[in-house]
C-alpha atoms as one frame of an Amber mdcrd trajectory, in Angstrom:
protein
 -53.571 -32.725 -27.535 -50.802 -34.036 -28.559 -47.782 -33.260 -31.631 -48.902
 -35.420 -34.175 -52.664 -34.370 -34.066 -51.579 -30.458 -34.031 -49.405 -31.123
 -37.105 -51.986 -32.659 -38.959 -54.841 -29.952 -37.705 -52.262 -27.343 -39.066
 -51.904 -29.337 -41.910 -55.409 -29.863 -42.665 -56.089 -26.271 -41.464 -53.896
 -24.393 -44.364 -55.127 -27.098 -47.209 -58.042 -25.890 -46.786 -57.240 -22.249
 -46.067 -55.568 -21.862 -49.026 -58.085 -23.766 -51.321 -61.508 -22.184 -50.528
 -59.448 -18.879 -51.189 -57.792 -19.881 -53.589 -60.797 -21.430 -55.906 -62.757
 -18.217 -54.615 -60.766 -16.377 -55.637 -60.905 -17.612 -59.340 -64.658 -17.572
 -59.293 -65.295 -14.011 -58.187 -62.696 -13.190 -61.075 -64.212 -15.138 -63.748
 -68.213 -13.960 -62.010 -66.189 -10.318 -62.501 -65.450 -10.937 -66.048 -69.010
 -12.490 -66.985 -70.245  -9.325 -65.777 -67.954  -6.994 -68.195 -68.126  -8.986
 -70.552 -70.222 -10.211 -73.528 -69.588 -14.295 -73.072 -66.398 -16.365 -71.609
 -63.922 -17.753 -73.758 -64.919 -22.200 -73.448 -61.308 -22.908 -71.859 -62.656
 -19.490 -69.314 -66.353 -21.742 -68.942 -63.947 -25.386 -67.749 -61.354 -23.094
 -66.210 -64.228 -21.187 -63.952 -66.353 -25.159 -63.805 -62.999 -26.706 -62.480
 -62.261 -24.171 -59.537 -66.538 -24.259 -58.467 -65.902 -28.405 -58.268 -62.604
 -28.237 -56.272 -64.281 -25.589 -53.747 -67.321 -28.362 -53.585 -65.035 -31.490
 -53.041 -62.946 -28.603 -50.249 -66.227 -27.847 -48.108 -67.400 -31.033 -48.003
 -64.397 -33.247 -47.333 -61.642 -31.085 -45.989 -63.776 -29.131 -43.467 -65.459
 -31.377 -41.472 -62.066 -33.230 -41.359 -60.555 -30.339 -39.994 -63.269 -29.733
 -37.746 -62.684 -33.180 -36.708 -59.278 -33.159 -36.275 -59.666 -30.578 -33.958
 -61.432 -32.662 -31.390 -65.172 -31.262 -32.807 -67.321 -34.115 -32.407 -71.311
 -34.995 -33.759 -71.262 -32.941 -36.323 -73.537 -34.770 -38.970 -76.164 -36.912
 -38.398 -77.441 -40.266 -40.677 -79.230 -37.796 -43.113 -76.137 -35.006 -43.118
 -73.763 -37.381 -43.867 -74.765 -39.089 -47.194 -76.130 -35.414 -48.579 -71.631
 -34.446 -47.798 -70.958 -37.755 -48.821 -72.583 -37.885 -51.907 -71.414 -33.892
 -52.465 -67.833 -34.445 -52.021 -67.546 -37.742 -54.590 -68.811 -35.690 -57.060
 -67.066 -32.599 -56.588 -64.343 -35.532 -56.652 -65.698 -37.160 -59.637 -66.214
 -33.742 -61.644 -62.530 -32.694 -60.796 -60.897 -35.348 -62.846 -63.715 -34.881
 -65.459 -63.480 -31.088 -66.066 -59.077 -31.815 -65.828 -59.456 -34.194 -68.968
 -62.109 -31.963 -70.409 -59.684 -29.008 -70.313 -56.556 -30.858 -71.980 -59.115
 -32.831 -74.597 -60.406 -29.234 -75.274 -57.002 -27.136 -75.591 -56.076 -30.595
 -77.542 -57.826 -30.249 -80.244 -57.888 -26.219 -80.199 -54.220 -26.440 -81.399
 -54.633 -29.643 -83.416 -53.889 -28.913 -87.121 -57.131 -28.357 -88.704 -57.496
 -31.632 -91.479 -60.882 -32.691 -92.821 -62.802 -33.881 -89.983 -61.673 -31.554
 -87.252 -61.914 -28.313 -89.493 -65.995 -29.394 -89.183 -65.498 -29.802 -85.749
 -63.419 -27.257 -84.322 -66.357 -23.925 -85.078 -68.425 -26.384 -83.173 -66.665
 -26.761 -80.007 -67.720 -23.847 -77.666 -71.126 -24.801 -78.564 -70.452 -28.019
 -76.834 -68.516 -27.286 -73.400 -72.055 -26.546 -71.640 -73.719 -30.020 -72.510
 -70.361 -31.790 -71.850 -70.980 -29.920 -67.939 -74.550 -31.326 -68.318 -73.471
 -35.155 -68.977 -70.635 -35.102 -66.699 -72.559 -34.159 -64.143 -75.420 -36.532
 -64.766 -72.587 -39.151 -65.212 -71.200 -38.825 -61.880 -74.524 -37.994 -60.225
 -74.983 -41.587 -61.173 -72.282 -43.083 -60.547 -71.867 -41.938 -56.893 -75.491
 -42.793 -56.719 -74.435 -45.638 -54.073 -73.116 -43.654 -51.460 -75.238 -42.626
 -50.104 -77.041 -45.741 -49.330 -73.452 -46.715 -47.352 -73.107 -43.811 -45.268
 -73.888 -42.626 -42.107 -73.056 -40.959 -38.809 -70.471 -42.072 -36.689 -71.644
 -44.575 -34.169 -69.752 -45.340 -31.076 -68.254 -48.835 -30.228 -66.207 -50.822
 -32.434 -66.015 -49.792 -35.992 -67.654 -52.988 -37.989 -64.605 -54.681 -41.033
 -65.307 -53.063 -44.008 -65.773 -49.433 -42.858 -63.873 -46.549 -44.384 -63.992
 -44.201 -41.112 -63.746 -40.796 -42.124 -63.830 -38.960 -38.677 -67.092 -37.049
 -39.297 -68.866 -39.864 -40.825 -68.795 -43.443 -41.798 -69.187 -45.552 -45.025
 -70.253 -49.124 -44.217 -70.267 -51.063 -46.737 -71.543 -54.472 -45.394 -69.563
 -56.885 -46.469 -66.192 -57.402 -48.765 -67.814 -57.686 -52.381 -69.586 -54.038
 -51.879 -66.440 -52.632 -50.726 -64.441 -54.308 -54.127 -66.858 -53.603 -56.207
 -66.890 -49.663 -54.875 -63.561 -49.564 -55.384 -63.112 -50.997 -58.655 -66.409
 -49.203 -59.806 -64.813 -45.326 -58.623 -61.053 -46.319 -59.741 -61.840 -47.456
 -63.272 -63.751 -44.097 -63.970 -60.952 -41.940 -62.199 -58.200 -44.357 -64.365
 -60.233 -44.282 -67.406 -60.138 -40.088 -67.552 -56.926 -39.710 -66.926 -55.466
 -42.283 -69.749 -57.607 -39.249 -71.648 -56.434 -36.188 -69.912 -52.638 -38.070
 -70.625 -52.531 -39.207 -73.912 -54.305 -35.420 -74.831 -51.495 -33.971 -73.471
 -49.349 -35.633 -74.471 -50.875 -34.976 -77.935 -50.283 -31.306 -76.688 -46.277
 -31.804 -76.242 -45.966 -33.476 -78.938 -47.471 -30.528 -81.420 -45.444 -28.177
 -79.075 -42.403 -29.853 -79.719 -42.781 -30.052 -83.466 -43.957 -26.299 -83.882
 -40.590 -25.761 -81.418 -38.852 -23.585 -84.068 -42.233 -21.838 -85.694 -43.013
 -20.156 -82.695 -42.204 -16.429 -84.105 -45.003 -17.837 -86.608 -47.344 -18.910
 -83.832 -47.293 -15.674 -81.950 -48.170 -13.617 -85.364 -50.815 -15.680 -86.199
 -52.139 -15.877 -82.949 -51.945 -12.681 -81.607 -50.067 -13.218 -78.168 -49.565
 -16.923 -78.443 -52.517 -17.093 -76.271 -53.279 -20.779 -77.148 -49.261 -22.224
 -76.793 -49.278 -20.292 -72.971 -52.838 -22.179 -72.939 -51.714 -25.343 -73.687
 -48.032 -25.433 -71.317 -51.166 -24.276 -68.319 -52.967 -27.808 -69.173 -50.583
 -30.023 -69.282 -48.944 -27.912 -66.263 -52.135 -29.201 -64.373 -52.392 -32.402
 -65.910 -48.931 -33.309 -64.732 -50.179 -31.684 -60.785 -52.936 -33.602 -61.088
 -51.671 -37.309 -62.254 -48.782 -37.069 -59.457 -51.374 -36.685 -56.543 -53.711
 -38.748 -58.604 -51.034 -41.732 -58.126 -50.278 -41.323 -54.335 -54.268 -41.172
 -53.839 -54.525 -44.825 -55.569 -51.863 -45.782 -54.233 -53.018 -45.670 -50.330
 -56.666 -46.419 -52.313 -55.139 -49.827 -53.608 -53.850 -50.459 -50.565 -56.995
 -49.676 -48.558 -58.691 -52.268 -50.594 -56.710 -54.812 -49.669 -57.521 -54.263
 -45.433 -60.518 -54.970 -43.663 -59.840 -52.584 -41.205 -58.478 -48.985 -42.433
 -55.820 -47.503 -40.353 -57.021 -43.634 -39.028 -53.761 -42.011 -40.060 -53.681
 -43.848 -43.487 -57.562 -42.800 -44.645 -55.892 -39.067 -43.601 -52.840 -39.440
 -45.419 -55.302 -40.247 -48.894 -57.828 -37.185 -47.529 -55.069 -34.668 -47.801
 -52.930 -36.000 -50.665 -56.090 -35.911 -52.811 -57.351 -32.714 -52.022 -54.067
 -31.116 -52.627 -54.894 -31.190 -56.199 -58.326 -28.823 -55.532 -55.844 -26.778
 -53.006 -52.797 -25.629 -55.298 -54.467 -25.920 -58.678 -56.213 -22.378 -58.692
 -52.426 -20.542 -57.848 -51.244 -22.242 -61.354 -54.437 -20.808 -62.891 -54.129
 -17.386 -61.023 -50.424 -17.360 -62.096 -50.728 -18.186 -66.041 -54.480 -16.452
 -66.982 -53.959 -13.237 -67.561 -57.454 -12.067 -67.602 -57.621 -13.630 -63.564
 -54.156 -11.984 -63.171 -55.771  -8.540 -64.457 -59.382  -9.006 -62.289 -57.359
  -9.348 -58.927 -54.819  -6.842 -59.912 -57.928  -4.396 -60.848 -59.935  -5.355
 -57.469 -56.510  -5.071 -55.496 -55.957  -1.322 -56.797 -59.211  -0.515 -56.538
 -59.598  -0.987 -52.977 -56.379   0.617 -52.003 -56.998   4.312 -52.781 -60.199
   3.492 -50.390 -57.686   2.357 -47.385 -55.763   5.396 -48.167 -58.409   8.048
 -48.071 -59.701   6.414 -44.304 -56.163   6.570 -43.406 -55.512   9.978 -44.199
 -59.288  10.664 -42.746 -58.084   9.428 -39.153 -55.059  11.540 -39.839
């Protein structure tokens, strides 16, 4: 195994391992909250769903990609490729949609209560679950073409307009199908990114306008929870947009060539998965309830370890 392949394999392994661990910890923390609290707050429900979407993305894209880099072949047959690629496309789409949903929800939450918002705000928590259902249905419909073009790798020359994912091939047959698929995915992504940028810009504007009234906000909102949540949302949006930009620069390049280099495809996979790997650690560091659950779990396990060590002595 040469140095280039080793570096690529270790990079994917670290990214995948960190991402799966981080998102699994966030999901377990929220599962513990569900067992101990009457119901989750809307923002917590959205963050929990975001962690699930990111975990789904990592399991269906980065895990097989890492295995392929290390030389494992024939991981999936044709039906397996169709299921995995479809699940990956949905997971990736949900990641951008739920980040957008989080940004819009937080913007509406901290916005000054006008005549219309005063009627809308009380109904926001009840809209969370229907919005989840709508996003799932929307993306399942948009991504429905993915299984028809996905197949297990074939021996021989890779045809033109085929994305070589290593563990699977996505064969678009002709340039028209290739471009239409790319444009459809890009339009959806850019629409949601534009919406999240607009809502995040509005959040920053509100925070700037009220920067001189921070003490009053803290007194009226207990401990400034909404302000901290707003800053966390903006951080997540900035993180997503940075990697989204890199991902789409590479994607636009890929649309302009008939045969995509495996190195270019691997770069796109790595950068497009960075958000899924890093976002749970921002959630853990900024969400006091998640952090508290993790600390409590660690402290609960520590006495058991101490008891076992004393028994061995």
